[in-house]
Structures are given as structure tokens and as C-alpha cells.
N, C-alpha and C positions, 0 to 999 in steps of 0.2 A: 693417518689415512688421508689420501688426496681428497680435496674438497669436493670435486665433482662426483667421486664415488660415494663419499659420505652422504652427500645430498640425495643421491639416487637410492642408496641402500636403506636410508632411514624412512622410506615411504611407509605410510600407514597401511599399505596393502599387505605388509608382511609382519610376521611375529617377531618380537624382540629376540627370541632365541635364535632365529635364522640370522638376524643382523649380528648378534654376538658371535655366532659360529663363524660367519664370514670375516668378522673383524679379527678373530683369533688367527684365522688363516692368513689374512692380510698382514698382520703384525709379524708373522714368521716369514712371509714371502712378499714383502712390500716391493722389492725390486722387480720381482717377477710379475706382480699384478700391474705395476706401472708399465712394464714392457709390453704386457698383453694389451693394455689400453692404447698405448702408442701405436702398436702394430695394427690394431683394429681401426683406429682413426685414420691411419695412413692408407688403409685399404690393402695392407700386405697380407692379411689373413682372410681366407674364406672360412666357411663353417667347419669343414673337415680339419683345416689347420688349427682352428680354435679348439676343437674337441681334443685333438692330439696334444696341443700345448698344455691345456688344463690338466689332462690326465698325467702327462709326464713330468711337468715342471712345477705345477702349482698345487697338486693334490696328492702328495705322497701319503701312502697308507699310514695312518696313525690312529685308526679307530673311530674317526669322526663320521665315517660313512660316506662322505661326499666324494671320496676317491673313486667310488663306483658310479657316481652320478654326474659326469660332466655335462650331459644333456640337461639335467635338472638345473645345474649352475647356469647354463646358457639361458634356459627358459626363465630363470629367476631374473637375470639381467634384462631380458627382453620384455618381460611383463612390466617391470618398473619403467622401462623405456616406453612401452605403449601408453602407460599412464602419462608419462612426460609428453608424449606426442599428442595426447588428447588435450593437454594443457596448452599446446602450441597455438598461438593466435591464428585462427583461420580466417577471421574477418579482415577486410581491407582496412587501411588506416583512414579512409574517407567513405562515408556512406550517405547517400542522398536521403535525407529525412528531415525536412525543414518545414514544419507546419506554420503557415503564415498566409496573409492575403496574397503575397507575391507568389508563393508556391501554388496557390489556387489558380492564379492567372496562368502559370506555367502549365498546369494540368489542363485548363481550358484550351490553351493553344495547342497542346499535344493532341487533344481529342478533336481538334478542328471545330470546336464549338464557337470559339471567339479568337479572332486573329490578332492577338496582342502584339505580335512582332512585325506587323506590316510596316510600321515606322520605327526608325532607329537612327543611330549615329553612323549610318552607312555611307556618308559623304566623305570622300577622300580629303586629306589635308594637302595633297599635291597630285595633280593630274599632269601638269606640265613636266617636261623632261623625262617622261616615261617611255619605255619601249613601245607601248601600245600606240602612242601618238606620233611615233617616229616613222616617217616615210622617206627618209634620206637614202642616198646611195651608199654612204659609208657607215651607216648605223650609229652615227653620233647623235644620240637622242637629246643630249643636253643642249647642243647648239641648234638642233632642228626646231625645238619648241622651248625657248627660254622663258624665264619668268616675265620678261618685258613683253612678251606676246600674250601672256595668259589673260590679261584684262580685256584684250581686243579680239581674241581668236576663239571661235567655238571649238570645243573638244569633240572628237569623234567617238571615244570609247568610255567616257565617264564625265564626272564633274568634280570640282573641288570647292571648298569654301572654308570660312573661319568658324570653327566650333559649330558646324551645321548638322542638319539631319536630312534624310530623304526616305522615300519608300523603298521597298525591297527590290524594285527594278530601276531605281534612280530615275524616275520620271519627273516628279515634282520635288524641287530642292529648296531648302531654307538655310541661310547663313547670315552672318553679320558683315556689315561694311561700316568702316569708321574713318573719320577724318578730323585731325586736330588743327586744321587751318594752317599747318606749316609743312606737312608732307607734300612731296611732288605727285603722289598718287593716292588714290583711296586704298585703305587697308581692307581688301576683300579676301585675302588669303595670306598664309604664312610665307615669309621670305626666308630664303636660305641660299647658301653657295652651292654651285654645281660641283660635280665631281672634278671638273677641270679647274675650278676657282679656289677650292679649299686646299690648304696645305696638308690636310689629312682627308681629302675627298669631300663628298657632299656633306652638308651640315646645316640644319635649320638654325636660324639666328633670331629666335623669338623666345619669350617667356610665357608659357601656357601650361595648364595643368588640368588633368582629368580628376575630378573630385568625388564623383559618385555616379552610380548607375545600378539599377536593378536589371536582372536578366531579360525581362520583357521590355525594358526601357520605359516602364510606367513612370519612372522618375530618373532624371539625369541632371548632372550639374558639372560645369567646367568653368575655368577662369582664364582670362587673357589679360596680361599687363601691357597697356598701351601708353607709350611715352607721350608727354605733353609737348616736348620739344621735337624738332624735326628728326624723324627716324634716320639713323646714319647708314643709309644704303651704300653710298659710295665709300665711306670710311671702312666698312666691313669688307667690301670687295678688295679695296686697294691694300689694306693692312695685311689681310690674309695672303694676298698675292706676294707680298714681300717676305713672308715667313717660309722657312724650310721645313722639311720633315722632322728635323730635330727640335723645332720650336713648338710651343703649345698653340692651340687654336685661339684665335681672337674672337671672343664671344660678345654678344650684345651687352651683357652685364659688365664687361671690361671697358666699354666705351664711356662709362660714367653717365649714361643717359638717364639712369634711375637715381642719380645723386639728388639729394634734397627731396626725395619722394615725389618728384614732379612727373607723376604718371597717373593713369586711371586703372583701377581694378574693374574689369568688365566681367561680371559673372552672369552666365546664362543658365537658366533652369528650364527643363522641359518636363511636363507632367501630362499624363493621359487620363482624361476623364472617362473616356471609352477608347477602344482601339483606334477610332478614327475621329477623335475629338482631342486635339492637342493644344495644351496651354503653354505659352512661351513667356517667360519672365526674364527681362534683361536689366540687371542692376548695375548702374554706372556710379562708381565711388571715386571721388576726387581725393587722392592721397597727398596732393601737393599743398603748399603753404598759402595759396591764394586762389581766388575764383578763376575758373578756366572754362573755356567753351569747347564743346565737342559736338560733331555731327554724327548721328547714329542712324544707319539705314538698315533696318531688318529686311533682308532681301529674299524674295520668293521668285523662283524661275523654273522653267521647264528645261530639262536636258534636250539638246537639239537632236531629234531623231528623224527630222523631216528632210534634211538637206542632202542625205547620202543615197537615197533610193535603195536602201539595204533591205534584202528579203528577210533578214532576221529581226528587223524592227517592226513590232506589231502596230506601231502608230507612225504612219508616214504623213498623216495630215497634221498641219500645224495646230497645236493646241492654242488655247486663248485664255488670257487674263483680262478681265474687264471690270472697271469700276462701276458699281451699282448704286453706291451712296457714299457720302464722305467717310473715308476710312474703311470702306467695305469693297472687297474684290471677289467676283465670281470666277472660279477656276474650272476650266473644262478640258478634259483629255479623253480621247477615244477609249482607252482601256482602263484608266484610273477613275474616270467618271467625274462627278462634280463635287467641288469643295468650295467653301467660303472662307476667305481670309479677312480677319478684322484687326484693325490697329487702334489702340486706345489713345487717349489724349496725351499731350506732352506737358511740360512743366507750366506752360501758360494756360492749361485747361482747354486748349483747342485741339481739334483733330488735325493731324499733320497732313501736309500735301502728299499726294501719291504720285510717284514718278514712274513712267512706263517706257519700256523700250523692247527690243527683241534680242534674243540670244543668238545673234548672227555675227559672223566675222566682219570686222572693219577692214575691208579690202583696201580702201583708200589709204589708211594709215600704214598698213603693213606692206602692201605691194604696189601702191600707186594706181590701183584699179578702181573703177567706179562701183560704188555700193548699189545693190539692187533695192535697198531701202535706206532712208536716212537714219533709221533708228537701229543702232547696232549695240554690240555687247558692252562697249566701254562708255555708253551714253552718260551714266551717272558720274563717272570721272570727269567727262567733258562738261557736264552741267555744273558741278560744284567747283572744280578746280580751274577749268578754262572759262567758266562763266558763259558757256554756250547754251542758252536756254532753248535753242532750236533742236538740241540733241535728244530731247525727250518727246514722246508722242502726245500732242495736245488732245487727241481723241480718247486718251485715257484707256488704252488697251495695248496688248502686246504679249510677249512670252516671258517678260521679266519685269518685276514691279518692286518698289520699295517705298514705304512711308518715310518721309524725311523729317527727322527730329533734330532740332537745334537746342542743345542744353547748355545753360550757363549754371555751373554747379559750384557753390562756395567751397572753400577749403574744408576738408574733413567731412563733407556731406555726400549724400548719394541720392540718386533718383532711379526709380524703376519704371521701365517701359514694358507694357503688356501687349501681347498679340495672341491671336487664336486662329487655328486652322481646323475647320470642322466640316465633315461631310453632311451633317444634318443640323444646320444652325437653328432651325425652327424649334429644336429641343432646348435651346439655350437663348431665350429672348433677350436676356441681358448678359452678353458674353463676358463682361468685366465686373459683374456684380460680386459683392463680397461672398455670397453663398455659392455662386457658380464658378468663381475663379480662385479667390484667396483660400477658401476652405478646402477646395479640391487640391490645390497645391500643397497646403499644409498637411492634409491627409496623406498624400503620396510621400511626402518627406518622412512622416512618422512610420508609414508602412515600410519604407526602405530601411529605416533604423531597426524596425522589428525583424525584418528579414535577416539582416546581418547579425543581429543578436543570436539568431539560431545557427548562423554559419561560422562565425568567428568565436573561438573558444574563450570562455570567461576567464580562464587562468592567465591569459595574456595581459600584459600591462596596457595602460592607456596608449602609450606610444606604439606598442606593438600592434594594437588593434587598429590604430590610425594607418600604419604602414600597410597592414593587410587589406583594409578597406579601400585605400587608394590604389593598391595593386589590382584589386578586382575591378575598380572603376576603369583603370587603364586597359585592362583586358577586354572589358565590354565596349568601351569607346573605340577600340581598335578593330571592330567589325566594319567591313567595308564592302560596298558593291564593286565587284570585279568583273569586267567585261572584256573578253578577248577571244575572237573567232579567227584563228590563224589563216584560214583559207581566204576570208574576206580581206584580212589585213595584208596578206601577200599580194593578192590580185588588185586591190584597190576598189573603190566604189564607182558605180556607173556615172554619177554626177561629178566626179572628181578627176583630176589628171591621172594618167596611168603611172604607177610607181616605177622607179628605175628597174631595169631588167636584172640588175645584180641581186635584187632581193629574192629572185626565184631560187637561187642556190645559197642564199645568205642565212642570216640568223633565223633559227626556228623553222626553216623551210621544210624540214623532215617531219614536222608536227602538224600536217595539214588537217588532221581530224580533230584537233583540239577545239573544243567549243565550251568556253567558260562564260557563264552569265549568272553569278551567284553572290550571296553574301558570304564572305570568307574572313576568318581571323587573320589579321595582318601582323607582321613583326613590329612595324612602326608606320603610321599612316602618312608621315612626311618622308622620312629617310628611306623606308622600304614600303611604298604603297602598292606592293605586289606580294603575292603569297610566296613563301619559301617552304617547301613541303616538309623539310625536316624540322624547321622551326615550329611549324604548326603542330607536329606531333607532341612537342613539349608544351605548347599553349594549352592543349587539351587536358593536361593533368590538373592544373589548378582550376580550369574551366569546369571540370567534371563535378566539382563540389557545388556549383551554383546553377548549372544548366545542363543536365545530362543529355537531354534530347538534342540540343544544338550540337553537343560534342559528338554524339553518335552520327548525326547527319554529316558533320564535317569530315569525320574519318571515312565514312562510306563514300562521300563525294569524290575524294581523290582516288578511289578505286573504281569509279564509274568509267564507262568507255569514252565519255566526253573529256576525261582527264587522262586516265592511264592509257599508255600506248598499247597497241595490239600485241606487242611482244612482252608486255608486263612492266615496262619502266614507268615509274611515277614521275611526272614532270617536276623539275627542280624550281625554277623561277623564270620570269620572262626574259631576263638578260641571256639565259642559256638554258632552255628547257631540258637539254640533254645532259647537263652536268649531273654528276653522281654524288649524292649525299648519303650519310650513314643510314642504313635501313632500320629506322626506329619506328616506322609506322605500325608494325605488328606489335611492338612493345606497348605503344600507346593504346592500340585496340584492346589488348588483353588487360592492361591496367584499368582502363575505363570500364571494361566489363566487370572487373572486380569491385571498382570503387562506387559504382552507381546504384547498387542494390545489395540487400542482404543476400547471403549465399543461396538460400532456397528460392529467391525471387529474381535471380539474374537473367539477363536478356540473351538467351542462347541463340535466338534467331539472328540478332545483331552479330554475335560472335561467329556464327556459321557463315553469314554473308561476307564478313571480313575475311574469313579463312579461305573461302573459295577463290577470291580475287588475289589474296596474298600469295597463294600458290603460284600464280602467274609471275608475280614480282620476284618471288624466291627463285623460280626457275630462270628468269632473266638474269638475276645476279650470278647464279652458278655458271650459266653458259657464257656470260659476257665477261665476268671479272675473274674467272678461273679457267682460262682457255686451255691450259696445259693439264688440267685435271689433277693438280698436285695438292689441292685444298689449301693453297696459299693464295690470297687474293691481293690484287693490286690494280694499278692503272686508273685510279679514281681521285677526284678532287676531295671528296669526303668531308666537305663542309668546314674543314679546319684552316681554310685560306692559306696563310703563309707559314704554317707550322713546320713544313718540311725544308729540306735542303734545296729542293727544286720546286718549281711551280707545278703542282701535281695535276693541274687541269690541262697542261700542254704536253706535247711530245717531249720525251726526256732526251737529254743530250747523248750523242753517240748511239742513238737508237736503242738505248738501254731499257730495262724493265725494272719496275719497282715492286718488290714484295713487301706489302704494307702490314705492319703489326696491327694497326688500328683496323684496316679493312678486313683482315682475317678474323680479328676478335669480334668486330661487328657482326660478321657472318655467323660466328659461333653463338653469339647472343641471339641472333635471328633464329637459328636452329632450336635453341632452348625454348624460346617463346613459342615457336610453332609446335614444338613437342608438347608444351603445356596446353596450348589451345586444343590440340588433337586429343589429349587425355581428357580435358574438360568436356569436350563434345562427345567423346566416346562413352562417358558415363550414361548418356541417354541414347546414343546411337553407336552400336559396336563397330560400324563400318569405318569409323575414324581410328580404330585401334591400330590398324596396320600402318597408317600414316605416322602415328607416334613412333613406331619402330624405325621408320624411314628417317625421321628427323633426329632420333637418338643416334643412329649410326652416322649420319652426316656430322653431328657434333663431335663424336669421338674421333673421326678421321681428321677433322679440322684441328681439334685440340692436340692430337698427336703431331700433326704437321707443324704447327706453330712452335711446339716444344722440342720436337726432334724429327726433322724430315729424314727420309731414307738416305739422303746423300749428305747429311751433315747434322748440325744441331739446331735446325730451325731458326726461328727468330729470337729465341731465348739465348742470351749470352751467359753461360754458366760462370764465367770469370767475374763479370760485373754484376750479375744477378738482376738483369733488366732485359726488357724486350726492345729490339731495334728494328727499324726498316732495313731491308737489304737491297742494294742496287746491283743488278746483273747486267753485264755487258760482255757479249761473246761467251766465253766459258768461265769467266771470272765473276765472283760474287763478293761484294764489299758490304760489311755492316756499316750503317750510317749511325755512329755512336753519339746521337743527340738524345740527351735525357729530356724528353718532352712528354706531354700528355699522351702522345701516341703510344708510348711504352707502358702507360698505366691503363689504357683502354682494355687490355686483356683481363684485368681483374674484374671488369664489369660482367664478363661472361660467366656467370654462376647462377645456379638455381637449385633450390631444395625441392625434390619431388615429393609432393604431398602424399603421405602414407595412405590416404583414402584412395588414391588412384591405384596403388598396388593391391589394396584389399579388394577393390571392386572390379579390377580389370586383370584377372588372372592370366590372360593371354599375354598381355604386355609384361606382367611381372615375370612370367616364365621366360620370355625372350630376353628380358633384362638379366635375369640370373644366369641364363645360358651364356649370354655374351660375356658376363663377368667371369664365368668359369672357363670359357673356351678362349677368350682373348685377353689373357692376363697382361700381355704386353701393352695393350691399350687401356684396359680397365684400371690397372694399378696406378696410372698417372692422372686419370681424369674422372673416374667414378669412385666416390668415397662413400662407403657404407658405414652407418652408425648402427651396429648390431643392437645397441641398447634401445633405440627407438624405431628400428626398422625404417629409417629414412635414408635417402640417398642424396648426396650433393654432386651435382655436375659442375665442374669448374675447370677452366683452362689452367690456372696456376695451382700447383700442389700447395700443401701447407707450408712447405719450406720456401717455395717460390713466392708465395703470398707474404710471408715474413720479410723476404728480401725487398719486394716491391714496396711494402708499407714502411720499411725502414727508410727508404728514399722519400716516399710521399709525405711522411710525418716529420721529416727533418727540416727544421726552420732555415737551414742553410741550403736546402734543395728546393722542395716543392711547397712546404707548409708556410703560408704567410699569415699575418694577423687576420686576414679576411677570406681565407679559403685556400684552395690548392692552385698554385701557379700553373700556367699552361706550358712553360719551359722552366727548367730548374735554374735557380739563381747561381748554381755552379758555373753556368756558361757566361755569367757576367765577367768573371776574370779568366775564364777558359773558353773562349769562343770555339765552336767546332768548325773546322775547315776541311773541305773535300776538294781535291785537285783532280781534274779530268780534262784531258786533251789540251793542256796548257791554260785552262780556265779554272779560277778558284770560286768555290761556292761556300758561303759562310752562314752560320746560325749563331746568334748570340742572344743574351737575355735582354729583352726590351720591355720594361714593365708598363709603359704607358701606351700612347698611340704608336702606330707602326712607323718605322724609319725607312721603309721601302715603298715603292709604288705598286708592289704586287697586289693584285685584286683591287686596284684603285686606291689603296692606302688608307681606307677608312675602317679597316678591321685589322686586328692584330692577335695572333695566337702564339706569339713568341715571349710570353711572360704573364700577361694579365690573367685575372681570375674571371672565368666564365661560369655563371651560375648553372647553366644547363648541364655541363659535364660534372660539375661539383654535385649537383643533385643526383645524378646517376651513381656517383661514387658513394654518396650517403645511402642510397637504396641498396647498393651491392653489399656494403658493410653490414647492413642489417640482415641480409640474406645469409652471409657467412656466419654471423652470430647465431642465427636460428639453428644452424647445424653444429657449430663448434661450442657455442655457449661460453662458459667460464674457462674452458680448456684452452682457449686461444686468446692470449693477451699480448699486447705490444706496448712499447714505450710511446707515450704521446705527451709532448714531442719526443722524437728520437734523441736519446742521450740524457733525458731528464730523470730517468729512474722511476717515472710515474707510469705504472702499468695499468692498462685499461683493456677491458674486453671490447670487442668491435662495436657492439651496440653503443657503448659510451663514446667511442671515437666518433661514430656517426653523429651523436648529439653535439660533441665538441665542434665538429665541422659546421653543423647547422648553426650553432651559436656564433661562430666567427662570420659566417655568410650573412646572417640576419643583422649582425652589428653594423654592416655597411649602411643601413638605412635608419639606424636608431641614434638619437642624440647622445653624445658622450657627456662627461661631467661638465664640459664647457658649453653644452647645448649644440655642438657641431655634429651634423650627420656626416660621416666620412664620405659618402657618395657625392656630396656637394663641394668637396675640396676645401679651398680657403675662402670661398665666397661668404663674407661676413653677414650679408643680409639674411641668409638662411639660418643663421644662429641668433642674430640680435634683434631682428625686426619682427614684431608680432604679425605683420602682414605677409611675412615670408616663412616664418619658422615652423609652420604647420604644413608646408608644401614639400612633397617628396617627388624626386625624379628617379625613374627606373632605367638606368643606363644599360647599354648593350654589354659592356664588360668593364672591369674595374682594375685600377692600379693596385697591385698586391701589397705594396708597402704603405700606401697612404689611404687606400680605399676610394680615391677619387674616381668618379664615373667617367667613362670614355665612350666614344662612338655615339650611336643613336641615343637620344635622351628620353625617349618614350617607348622603350622596348618591352612593352607588356602585351604581347611578346613573352618570350621565355623568362624574362626577369621577374614575371609574376609568380614564378616558382618560389619566390620568397614566402608566399602565403602558405603553401603546404609545409615549408620548412618551419615556419612559426607554429603551425599546427603540431608538428612533431615535437617541438620543444615543449609545447603545452602538455601534450600527452605524457612526455617524459617527466615533467614536473608533477603531473597527477599520480604517476606510479611511484615517484621518488620524492617524498616530502622534503627531504634534506637538500635536494638540488635547488 
């Protein structure tokens, strides 16, 4: 007897005599029973068909009585199925339930009792070289505001600093400044190459690590490795300039600057005694072989809001920092109020000298113009390095201040500098006393440990827990104050020169209503210090486990009128707000709704708010990206950069049109998610039930079109068994036979409709059944009924198509790498795809590392590497398919191995491969760090993990942005899934 039927039939709900009777029938009619099951699963039988088949083929009269009871036989199967459905896990894989001191703070902040989140890591790692600071005629933001200007020029739209913090409106900022007495400039911010300088685009050239943070930032820790010898600024620029796209990047660690351990580990810790009483501990450890000197300037400054005469700045009066006693500074700002900053003694037991200046542009240095004040932004640089003691204000006041510590630290030793920023210093008469500073810091560390013990599963190993915790730290440190009001940016400020006229029709000129001034989760605060809306949707999935209220606020933020366009488009990113990315915002909204509370406690108000605005976005997609009404979508960049034959963000050659397999599949998934949201809301408000029917019909038409359009075979190639983009020019259509992640995206468009919806929403159930009955041409391919459990699967690929797709995806010679699913098949390594058009050749080949083209700046590559974001969605989709098919659907993993797995187990195998990127192998090497020996051999390096943007599929080496937490923080829920799998399966 087939396993799946034996398991179902042997339910304790039924008498043994019934089971034995059915088994006797099955023994006689095994072939017929299997055929029945296969037809039911494929959706080829409706209930009348089923009754007829049972009567005629499976129940010949032999006195057992069942030949007269086909309906009883059906009910028998369905009753077992209903029990199976009840066993179906209905709870999400993540539930917010972490009792701890930190969760108490989160609740206090949610209820507006205590504003724990006022201060945080909201300071950018790079403000220079951004679109916001660019007022050039040609839009070259890198050249308009280079790194060399950053120390001398006041920013208009934000601030940056080294491992710093600021308040939620970026009014008062704190960061580190360092000098080793050999560098030509103070180290006040991270250095990196611009998009024009790097052989693979922009790239930070520093070694820094986010080590810890709680969601309210009651405790935070980060590390910066600062060389004792001269930092190789020129060498990094010149060597990378020599290298081609075929060469690897030249990194700081390649320069041998860290040889002999001649560097300092600078670790900074922040702890909140109260929401407005911040403790700052800076530990400087000499890792070198001999005593070395370092200058440390913990710097406090106000963002310049007064120079622009902007109506959107609440404070146009210059704030003030004033020394009130040795080591003590009074800080006053019109809207932030009064704070006191205190600096503790240095190694000599003396209070350090306080240096004061203003956060004003040095016009003389940059433009040869006279400064309105002698005290300008780069004064500390001039004071220390140029020995210009007149650069700082002798009156001990200004808008920028730093205590100047000079530390001589013996080899292997460390010294800790302590500072404090408090709104009510009278509550702490001894700001650096043991009980008021050291004990508070220690308590916050312990509370952070306690919080993560409730978040990170116990079944994970020590190394897995370390990776998970540092990924959460990176996620939290990547929150940033983001300020961009396009109307002001386009017109310029009253006190500044009028911007070039070309800007009125240039970049982002059609987004005049955009008004962004918020704390936002960034992809990477140096390489991408600006939001990317589809990235953010992925960020929210791991974020939901640690801070559900922040996550909900973020998702709603991008649906507000100050972000979303009146026509419903969600802004992409500041380089091109109108670029089109995959519509995953709805998926994030629904998953967050599921993940952040138990079923009966979920936030339907949040879900309803999301749904209302998502309707606008959905309509924009349908109207803009399917202009011919064929349910085939195209004409979009869709976030996958260089994956296609053509640059999909630009007009296509020959005036052609691209019918995109991924664009069409993304819209099918969008329909499914909106259908589920409608059904969920309809449980308490029947008015949403009609919307569910609308999205169901949308999905069926899209799924039919991608599989078989009325004028052909859609985007599915029956010969290859794969989905391809099609290029249309004139009356001709050409399939672009590239085996890439584009052709796998359709398998993401699947969902099992919860049987609860069908039980409690009879109107929708009747419409669904009527559709299945009346539109067999559509329903037979895309709506799969499991009569055993009364569940429905909506899916673009049929079971046969899914088998075909998975045979490619799980083939180690195609997509399956040791570290996850490749974005382009390795098949194209020896068989590049070439497309000829109008005498020009376009080619796609397999490029496993950094990009070998300049498409999209060359710092991103979707022609081979492993991207965790898409891999995560594949894992989730496989679990949904398994929920429907169970043990009845098994595939070889890897293809050709003979090792059959159900899809749930395939998902776990992919999770294992993906998480292994960050875990040390038998030699102590983490694949993500490539061949850098320090990360394996040196105890001061081997507990540090970098979360790269994407990964080389053959070696696991990280590529692109190195602090992409960001969506690479999805490693944390992947580890959670592995832990849950181990808990279910002790043998695993």
C-alpha cells in the first residue's frame, strides 16, 4: 500500500475493520487506487469525476457493500484529511515572546511611557558621495562631494562618523576621531573607493565590525581596527585603478598593514542608564609588539541646520556647546534641549583638554574664499596634524567639541576612555563612579545576553549562536537617519547658490512630493547609505523577531504619502527613485503580521492599513507593467541588476519589449499574498471577501498566461522544461534561453489556502468551487485540490513543471552550489548564451565572483553568485509546497544522486548550505572570509564575521558590500529553521 495512503488510513479516528476492508480493496486494485490519487493530486478530477471513477473502476460488486457507498468512501478520505489539516502547523515560525528587561523597555517605548529609542546608531557611515549632497549639473555625486572634502565641508542632509550615535533627528552627534601620528588626516570616518575608483565599483577599505546591540540600543558594541603605521590611502587608490574587472579587489588586509599585529583594536560600547543618560566606553587595545602612541578624540557635534534657511529645519538658530568646567560641556539646542557631556581622565590621571570649533565649511581650503569664522569643521585636523593652535576656539565654545586624549599604551595592553552624555546630570553627581558607570555598563551587557538567550534557539551550536547574534547586531547598527526632501533639493536653499537648471528635469525631478526624514533600516551604511525599498522588505523578516513595532512602522512608512507616489509607486532608492523593484512589500507585511504574535493576537489594524495602500501599489503595477493587458509583465529593472541579456533599466534595442518571467511571477506572488491578506481580514470583516475573489482571478489569469498564452506557449519552454524571458520586436518573439534565477522565480509563486478560510468564508469557497468547475481550462493547471484535506494549492508550476525546475535547481552542474543556489547556471560557464540583434551581439555567461561588466556600476553581480535573499524565498516556497504535497512529492537532491528527499528536507539542506557560509570549517576557516588567514588563525580576528552582499558559489567567498545586514541577516532565520528541524528530528 502506498506510504501516504497507509499513513492516512491508519488514523485512530477509524475502526480497524474499515482499514482492513480498504486494504483488501487496495490489494486488488492497487493500480487503480494509485491512479485515483495521482489524478486527484493533479487536479484532473472534480468530485463528480471522483465518485464515478470509484463506482466504476475501484468498487466492483463483491459483497463488501462499499460499491454502493462511493460518497462514504470520499467522506472517509476527507475526514482523515481534516484531521491531517488540523495537525498542519498554523503558527508562524517566529513568534514575538521574549520576556526580559529588554522586552520591558520595548513595551515601555511602544506605549510612549519611556522613549528608549531616542538615541541609537542612527549616524551614517558615509554622507559624502551621496545623491542627497549632490548639486552638480551632471549628477556625478562621487566627484561633487568626495572623501577629501568630507573633513572640511558641512553636510546639508545628514552627518557621518566613525562608529557613532545620534538622536532620532540627527541633531546632536557623537563619533570617534583617531590619529596614529603618521596618517596625513584624522580618522574621523571610514575611507573607501568611489564608484569611479574601484575596479568593481565603490568599496569601503576598512576593517570594522558590529558586535552587539539590543533593539532599544540600551547596549551596543562595535570594533574598529586602526593601523599603527600610515594608512595606505594612496596605495589603495592607485592599485585598484590598475586592476581590471577580471581582477579581484585590492583590500586593506592585502596591503600588509596588519602584519605583525601593528594595529589597535578600538572597541566602543554604549549603554543607557535611562533613555537620555548615555554611557560611552572606548577601549583601546595595542595588539602590536611594542609601546605605541595614539590620539583619541571622542567628538560631539551638532548637525548644521542653521546655514541653509530651510523651512523644514525646526532649528535655524545656531546651537551651542560651552565648557562649564574641566572635562564638562553644556549642550543646548532649541528643540533637543539641554544636555551635559562629561569626559573622564586619561592615562595620566588628568582631565583632557577640550577642543572647540564650529561645524562650518572651510571655504578657504575648498574654494579660496574667506571664512566667516576662523573656526571651521576641519579645525581638529589642523590643530593636531598641521600644528595650527589657532584653529580651535580659545573661548571654549562652538558647535563641535572633542576631549583630546594622548595615550601611550604598552604592547598587549589596553586603556579605557569613558564619556557620558546626560540630560539631567544632577541625578549622577559622580558620572564615572563605579556604581554609576561600571555597574550600569555591566548590567546592560548582562541584559543583552539575557535578551538574546530568549531569541536565539538553544539547539544551535556556539558558533551558530555567534553568527546569529552578530547578524542581529549588524541589522540594528544599520538603522540610519535619512533626510531627503526632493522639492528643497531640486530648488536649492535660500542661502546657497541656485542649482543648475538641468536639475529641474533631471534625477528624481518627478518625485517633488517626496519628504523623507526618518530612521530607516539601510542595506549597508557605507556602501548603501540610502534605503532600497525591496531590500528593506527582506530586512524586516529577521528584524520581526527582535523588534516587531519598529518593523511595522518601517513597512507602513513606505506606504505613507511622504514616500509612496500618488499613483501608487513605492520609491526605489535615491539614485533612481522611479526604478522598478520586485513587489515584495506585501509579502513582508503579511509575513510580519504572522510572525509577530500568536494567531488570536495578531495585529489586524496593521494588516488593514497595509492592505489599503498596497491596493494602490498593485494597481500601479497592473497599469504600468502590463500595458497590453496580457497578464505578462515586463519593462522593469526588477532588482536583479545584470542578470539579463539587456540592461533592463534602459530602453531595449530596436524598440523591443521584454516579457519577463520573473516580473510575471513576482506579480503572481503579489496576487497570492493580497488574496491571503483579503481572506485574513475577511474573517472579521466580510467586506474583504470580494477582494479575495478579485486577487484569485488575477492570479489564475497570470498563471495561465505565463504557462500558455493565447498566442503561444507563454514563457514556459516545454522542450527545455524551464521558464525564459521573451524578447519581442515587431511581430517576432524570441525566447532568451538563459538558465538564470529569472526562470526559477515562478516556483516562488505558490501558496496553500488555509482550510480555515474555506470553512469560515462560504462565499469565497463557493466562488472558488464554481471557478474550478466552470473554468477547468484554467483551474486544472494552477489550482490543485487535495480532497483528502480539503486544502488548495495555488501555484504557477504544475507538479510536472515543478519537478523539471527542481531537477535544474538541484543539479550541482547547474544551480546547486556547495553554498546555495547560483543566480546563473554553471552550464553557461562552457556554454555562454549569445543573442544577435541588428548586427550587435549580447552575451550572458557564468561569472561566479564580482561582475566582469560595468552594468549598474559593476559593484553587483547576478550572473552566478549566491544571493541569500532569493535563496531564502526558495526555502520558504519549498516548505509551502511540502505542506501540500507532503511525502507524495520527492526529488533527487542533488539531481542524479539517487537520494530522494521530500521538499521540506530539501529546504533544510539548502538552509544548511547557506548558513555554512559563515561557520568555521574543520580548519577554522569561514568560507565568507575567503583565504584571509587572520580570520582563521588569529584569536583577535577569528570570532569576527562579515555579512557580505553576495557570495562566490564555489568557494563561499563574500563579495560586494561587506556589512549587508541588510538582507544577509536572513542567515538568522535560516539558523532558526535548522534548529527547529533538529528539534523535530533527533537524528538530524
